[in-house]
N, C-alpha and C positions, 0 to 999 in steps of 0.2 A: 722639944726641950731646948732651953736657951742657957748658955754658959755664963758665969760671972764675968768673964773677960769681955764678952759681947755687950753685957750691960754697961760696963765701964766705958767701952768705946762709944756707945750710943750717948752716954752721959756727957762725955767730953765734946762730942759733936754739937750737942745742944748748947753747951757752954760757949763754944766758939761762935755759934750762930747768934746767940743773944748778946755777946760782947761786941758784935759788929765785925768779927774776923772771918765770918763764913762767906763762902762763895755763893750762898743761896741768894736769891733775888732780894733786894731791899725794898722797903716801902716806897722810896722815892722813885725807883724804876717802875714800880707798879702804877704810879700815878701818871706816867707819861702817856699811856693810851689805855684807858679803862675798858675799852672794847676788846682788847686782845689778852689772852691768857697763856700764850705759849711760853712767855718769860717766867711764869710761875712754876714751871716744871723743869727740874734739873735732869736732863737726859744726856747720854754720851752723843757726841757728834761723829758723823761718818760721811764718807764720800760715796758709799754704796747707794744706788738708786732705790727709792722706796718700792718700785715695782718694775718688772721687766716688760719691755714692749714685745709685741708678737714677733717682730723681726729678730730681736735679740734672743728670744726663747728658741726660735728655729736655729739660730746660729750656734747656741750652746748645745742643743740636742744633736746637731750634726757633728759638732766637735767631739762630743762624748762618744757617739756611735763610731766615728771614724778612728779615733785615737786610743780607745780604751778596750779594744778587743771584743766588743759585743758581737760583731758579725762572725768572728772566728770561734767563739766559745763553744757553740754547739758542735761544730765539726771537730774541734780539738778533743772534746770529751768523748765523742764517738770513736775516736782513734785510740783511746786509752783502754787498757785492760781493766776489767772490773768483775768482781765476783757475782754481781747481781745487776739486773737491768730493771729499770722502772719505766712502765709504759703508761703514758697519759694520752688517750685518744681524743683528738680535738673534734668537737661537734662543729660542722661547717657553718659559719655565719652566712646569711643570704647576701648575695652580691647585687644589692639593689639600692645602696645609699651610702652616705658618708658615715664614718664611725661616730658613735655617740657614747654617752655614759655607760650604756649597757655593754657595748663592746669593751670598754675600758675595764669594767668590773670583771667581765668574763676572762679576758686575756691576762690581766694582771694577777687575778687569783690563780690561774693556771701556772703563770710564771713563778709565783711564790712557791707553789707545790713542787714544781720540777727543780727549782734551784735548791730547795731544802733537801730533796732527795739526792741531788748532785753533790751537795756538801756532805752528805752521809756516805759518799763513796760509790754511789750507784751510777751506772751508765744510763743516760736518759734517751728514751724513744718518744719523740714528740714531733709530729708532722702536721702543721696547720693546713686547714682546707677551706674550700668555699663551695657552697651550694649554689649552683649556677643556672639551673633550669627552672621552669615553672611559670605560672600565671602572673605573679607580680611583675617580673621583668617584661613578660610579653605585653602586659597592659601598659607599662610605662612607655615602651617603644612604639606602641600603636595608638596611644591616646589621642593623638592629633590627626589621625587618619581614619578613613573608613575601613574597618577591619575586613569587611567582606571583599574589598577590592585588592587586598594584599594576598599574594600567594605564600604558601608555607615557607618556601626558600627565602623570600624577602623578609618574612618575620624572623626566621632563624638567623639571618645575617645581621639584622638590626639588633636582635637580642644578644648575640655573641659579642658584637662590638661594645654594647652597653656593659655587659658583664666583665669584659676585659678591662675597660676603663675603670669600673668600680673596684675590681680586684687590685689594680695597680694603685689606686688611691688608698684603699684600706691597708694594703701591704706596706705602703710608705709610712702610714701612721703607726701601724703595729711595730714597725722597726724603730720608729722614733721613741716608742715607749720602752725600748730595750728588751723586748720579748725574746727569750733565748730560743732560736730556731735557725734552721738552715734556709735563710731567705733567698740565697743566690742560686743554689743548685736547682736544676730542672726537676729533680726528684725530691726536693726539700719540702714541697707543698703539694697538695692534691686539689684538683678541680673536677667537679662532677661532669664537665663536658669534655675532658681530655679523652682521647681515643682509647687509652689503656683502661681508663675507668669505665667507659661505655662498653668496651668489649667484655670486661669482667662481668658487667651487669647483665649482658646478653647471655653469658654462660650460666650465671646464677639463676636467671629466669628459667632457662631450660631445665636445670637441675630440679627446680621446684615443680616444673610442669611434669617432668619424668616421674617424680615422687607422687604425683596425683594431687599436689597441694595447690596447683593453679588450674583454674577451669574457667570456661566462658558460659554465661547463662543470662537469661532474661529475668531480671529481678527489679523490684523497686529500689531506687537509690536516691540519696540526696542529690538534687539537681539544682545548679545555679543558673537561672535564666539570664542573669546579667553577665555571666562569664561563658555561658553555653557549654558547660561541662559537668560531669559527675563529680561529686565531692565525697571524701571519706569523712567519718564522724569527727576525726581530729582536726578537720578544716572548717569546723563550724564554730560560731560563737553565738550565744543566746541573748536576745534582746528581751529583757523582762517586761518592757513596756510596749510590746507589739500589740496593735489593735486589730482584732478580727471581727467580722460580722458573724455572730453566732445566731443560728436559727433553730426553731422548733418546728418540725415539718411532719405532716401526717401522710402515711402510706396506707392505702386501702388493703385490708386483709381479704383474700379471695375465698378462703375455704375454712372458716372457723367452724369447729364442731357444732352440731345441732344442740348439744347440751349447754353451750355457752349462751348466757343471757345477752341478748343484743348482738349476737354474732353475725347477723345478717347486715349489720350496718356498723362495722368495726374498723377502726383505723389504728395502726401502730404508730406511736410517737417516737420521732428521732430527733436528737439534738446534735448539731454538728457545727464546728468552727471553720469548716472548709466546704461551703456550699458548691464551690467550683468543681469538686470531685463527684458530684451527684450524677452527671451524665454517665460516669463509669461504674455506677453502683451495680453490684452483682448479687448482693445478699444483705440480709439483716442478721446480725449476730446477737445471741442472747446467752445468758448464763444459766445452765440447768439447775444450779444450786440456789438461785434467787427465787423469791416469790413475786408473782405478777398479779396485777389487778385490772379488771375491766371497769372503767369509770364512766359515769354519765356527765357530759359537759352541758354548758348552758345552751349551746346551739342545737341540742338534741342528738348530736353525734356521740358515739361511744368510742373510748380510746383505750388502748392497751399499753401499760407501762409498769415499771417495777413498783411494788407496793410501798416500799420505803421512801420512794421519791414522789408519791402522789401529792403530799402537802407542799413540797418545794415547787413542783410544776404548777400547782393550783395558784400559788402566790405569784409566780412569774407571769402566768397568763391573765391573772386578775379575774379568774372565773372559779367558782367552787366546783371541784370535781368530786362527785359522789361515787364511792366504790359500790358496785352492784354484784361483783363476783370476784373471787380470788382463785388463782390457778398456780400450780407448781411450774417452775421453769421448764422442766422436762416435757410438759404438755405442749410446748411450742414447736416440738420437733418436726412435725409434718406440715406446718403452716406455709402458705404461699401468699405473696402480696403482689400488687401491681406497681410497676415502676412509674413514678409520677410524670416522667417526661416521655419515655418510649412506649409506655402502656404495656410493656411485655411482662409476663409473670416471672417471678423469682422466688427463692426459698429462704426460710429461716435456717440458720445453722448455729450449733453451739460454739462458744468461744471463751476460753479461759481468761482472755484479756478484758472481758466485759465486767464492769463493777457497778455498784450503786453509789459511788462517791459523788458523781455529778451527772447531769443529763437526765436520761429517762430509763436507763437500764437496758436499752436496745440501741445497737450501734450500726449505723450505716457503714457498709463494707464495700470498698472499691479495691480489688486486689492489685491494681496497677499503681495505687497511690498510698499504700501504707504497709509497714512491715508486718503487723499483726493481720491485716487484711490479706496480705499475700499468703500467709500460712493457712488462713481459712480457705483461700482459693485453691491452694495446692492439695489440701486434705479432701476437698470436695469437687475437684476437677472443674473448677470454674475457669472461664475464659480470661486470659490475661491480655486485655486490650487497652493500649494506651492511646488516648485521644488528644494528647498534648505534645507539641513539637519541642525542638531544642531551645526555642526562644521563649518558651512558656506560653504559647498561644494554642488555642484549640485547632485541631485538624478538621478536615471535612467529615471525618467519622463521627464527630460530635453533632453534626447537623448544620444545615445552611445558616441558621440564625446565629450560631456560635463560631463558625469558622473564622480564624484569624484574630479572634479577640484574646487579649492577655488575661490569663486565668485569675491573676491576683488583682486585677483592676476592672476594666469594663466587662470582662467575661463573667466575673463574679456577680456584678450588678445585673447582667442579662439573665443569669440563672435565677436570681431572686425575683426578677420580673416574670419569668416564665412560670415560676412556681408560686405566684402570689396567692392562688386559690388554696394551695396546700400549706402555706406558711401560717402558723398560729401566732408566732412571736419572733421578733428580731431584736437584737441587742448588740451594743459595742462591748466586746469582751477583751479585756486587757490580760495578757498572759505571756509566758516565756515562749519565744519562737526562734527557730534556727535561722541564722544569717550566714552568708558567705563571709568568711573572716577577711577576705581580700577586698571584695567590692563593697562590703558593708550593706548588701541588699538581701532581702528575704529569699530563701530557697523554697523549693517544693519537693515533694517525693514523687518520683516519676519512674515508671518501669522502662528499662532499655537494656540492650545487649551489652554487657560489660564483662571485663575480666576480674576475677576474684582470687584471693588467697583464702584457703579454707582454714581460718583461724580456729574453728571448732575442733579440728583434729590436732591442733598444736597447743592450745591454751593450757591443757593440763600439765604437759611437760614444761611449758614456759613458766607457769606459776611455781612448779616445783624447783626449777632452776633459779628463779628469782628469790626464793626463800633461802638459798645458799649464799646470796650476795649481801654484803654489808652496805646498807643504804642510809644516808643522812639527808634530810631529816626523816626519821622513821615514820612520822605521821602521814607521809605521802604514799607509803607502801600499800596500805589498804585500798586507797582510791585507785591506784594503778591496777591492782589485782581485780577489783570490782569491775573496772572498765573492760578488762580482758575477758572476764567471765561472761559478760553480757554481749560480747562481740562475736557473732557467729561467723562473720566473714569480713574481709577487707577488700573494698573495691579499689583496684590498682590501675584501672584504665582511665585516661583523661582524653577529652575530645579537643586537644590543642595541638600546636605545632612545635613549641620550644621544649624539647625533652628527648628522652631516649625512646626510639620507636618500639612498640610491642612487636617482636620479630616473628610475625605470623602472616602467612599467605592464606588465601581463602579459595576454595573450590566449591562453587555453589553455596556459599556461606558456611561451609565446613572448614574448620581450622586445619592448616597444613603446617606442621612443624616437626623437625627431627634433628638429630645431632649433626648430620652432614650439612644441613642448611645453616645451623648456628655457627659451625666452624667456618663456613663460607662467608657468612656475614661478618665475622670477626676479621677475616682477611680483607674484605672489602672496606671495612671501617679503617683499617690500618693503611690501605692503599689510597682510598678516595676521600677519607675524612668521615666524620660522623654524620654528614649530610647524605651519605650514600643511599639511604632508604628513599630519599626524596629526589635524588639526581639520577639514579639508575633505573632503567626499565626492568620490568619483571624478568625478562629473558636473562639479564645479567645477574639477577638475584639467585638464580638457580645454577648450581655447578653442572657442567655438561655431563658429568657422570650420572646425573639423576634424570636426564632428559628422557630416558627410556621408560621411567616410571611416572613422570608427570609432564603434562603439556602446558607450557607457559601461556599459551593462548587462552586457556581456561582458568587461569589463576589471576587473582587480584591482590594488591597490597593492602594490608590493614592501615587505617588512617589514625589510629589512636597512639598515644604515648603513655609511658609509665608514670604513675604517681611519683612526685618528687620525694615523698616520704619513703618510698622504696629506694629511690636514688641514694638518699643520705643513710637510710637504714641498712644498706649493704656496704657502707664505707669500711666496716671492719674487715670485709673479705678482700678489699683492694689495698688497704693501708697497713694492717697489722701484721701481715706476713705470717699468718698462722699463730700469732701470739694472742694471749688473753690480756686485755687492758687491765692494769691495776686500778685505774681511775677513769670514769666518765664524769666530768664536772660541768654542769650547765644549770640554767635557771629551772625553777620548779615546774614551769610550763612544759618542760620536756618529758615529764612523767607520762603525759598523754601523747607525746610526740616522738622525738628521736630515741629516747630510752626504750619506748615500747616497740617501735619499728625495728630497732637494732636487736632487741631481745627475740622478737618473733622470727625474724629471718635467720638469726644465728642458731636458735634452737631447731628450726626447720632443717637447716643445712648441715649443722655440725653437732647437734644434740646437746649444746651447752650454751650458757650465756656468754656474750663477748666481753663481759666485764666481771671483775671479782669483788 
């Protein structure tokens, strides 16, 4: 809406302009330099610079922080009486690089939230933290050296120095942004490598162990050959363009019933994208609810496969497969077959994971290299034998021809060569495949002795607790619940050096852990520092009061460290002082990361969510 007074003013201005009395540029000035147009715009003039130099910006930031009470504000408000306290628990950023836009969004959003609640008269509880352990830092400090030549204490020293430098850099920047926190006090921030944090973690580990929620077992886990350590599912990223060599392979059936037409010359067809796992094959899985067919091939051989997949397999092989007999899936119950490499006999077993969506309806089963395979192995007492070492190479158990070969590269090629008489078809198969999110290299599934949290026993209570929490955006809740529902266990051990040691001794490979040992470890960490597990001999790790019940000469130290997601997931127990956080505020990726690890550990230890 425009007033009549405004119209009159505009009219008078135009009158002045056209009568030559205006300060607007004249035509004569315009003709002085036809290439320049700055004189055609009437703008106010100022001595302020158009932009600040980096040096001037630093100078202004420093002046604001120093003279406007930013450093004292947090301590000031903590000393004031208030009827209500507002708790925002800071998810620790990783101490491995300079702050970037993601840090700025994260910290400034949190600062807006806590300042608003401060202005509403609440006392603010906000303790910034850093996630200091783990593989990313370890890789950075060892990237230029032969990792095998470095001892654990050297790696830990280098990693700690790197983390300290990074924390100092990040803290300086966070302060320059004016984030309200107690940056100067030793207790004003938390770091996951501080001895108080580590000793708390040792205590919480034992509480979980005592509750029966932590256990050690031989299971197939995601394994990163590039980092030589086990990984949790949350440490994976999926490459949708990964290329595998998929093969269709024939396995000779040894005992087909006499009533089966062509049973004396029958082969089961298997389709697999992981030929390298075939040396560890222990079974063929089938689905009792599917229908299967015996088909005649062009070579004269007869093959067994799912009825609904005959046409697809025929097209793939380029051979017309003619069904000559149909059988129910349950009829495969007592079949045996010959292993194509070892020539040893093995059995068919039912498996609910077998479908007719792709492949042949029969699944090669290696209990050491698959989660579904492992369950088949457990249910049928199959041997869990791993033929792949920590670097992803075949061991001598795989045979002389395969020993030392990398399973994803030359080992896979060697298997294809060994099985060339059994391979009916090879193809490049593009599919989604798990990669190590740190090294960006493909992982494998490999059985090894690891420590686990029994999330199966926790997830029902965790999901119930989660449903009482206000979550934004709401669309991410279902995904978080779905992931917890399909997560039977959480692998918490890592085969690295930079982290919190798993506080367990071993007597002939049997774990030795009790409350007296844990309390002793906490004292040693306070006295000798968090490297105590690596610097002290076994004799000093055992309190003298326990010498009568255990012989130090028979004991060995565990070499594994705890998953850093457990490090950060236990931050509530070290930082919140028994409080429940009003807010956890992080990126949506933390629904499968820190939010979940915090929820699982909190429900397991205190029966409730750490956030409201």
